[in-house]
N, C-alpha and C positions, 0 to 999 in steps of 0.2 A: 034075431039074426036076419041077414039079408038073404033072400032066396034067389035062385037063378032066374025064376020068373020075374021077380022084381027088377033085376038087372036088365033083363030083356025088354021089359016095358019101358024102363028109363032110357035105354038105348034108342028104342023106337021113337020115344018122345023127343029126345035130343036131336035125332035125325030130322024129324018134322020141323022142329024149331029152327035148325040151321038152314033148312030149305026155305023157310019163310024169311029168315034174315037175308039169305042170298038174293031172294026175289026183291026184297026191299032195297038192297044195295044196288041191284041192276036198275030198278026204277029210278032211284035217286040219281044214279049216274047219268041216265038218259035225260032226266029233267035238267040236271046241271048242264049237260052238253047242249041242250036246246035253249038254255038261257032263260028258262021259265021261272027261275027262283028270284 
């Protein structure tokens, strides 16, 4: 069975991953804007 603790850990991991993805998107947007690609 999935415990509440597991769900909380997964949620925290998902939040961290989405923060990392958001940062990556911001960086690639800046790079594209600067024409460095």
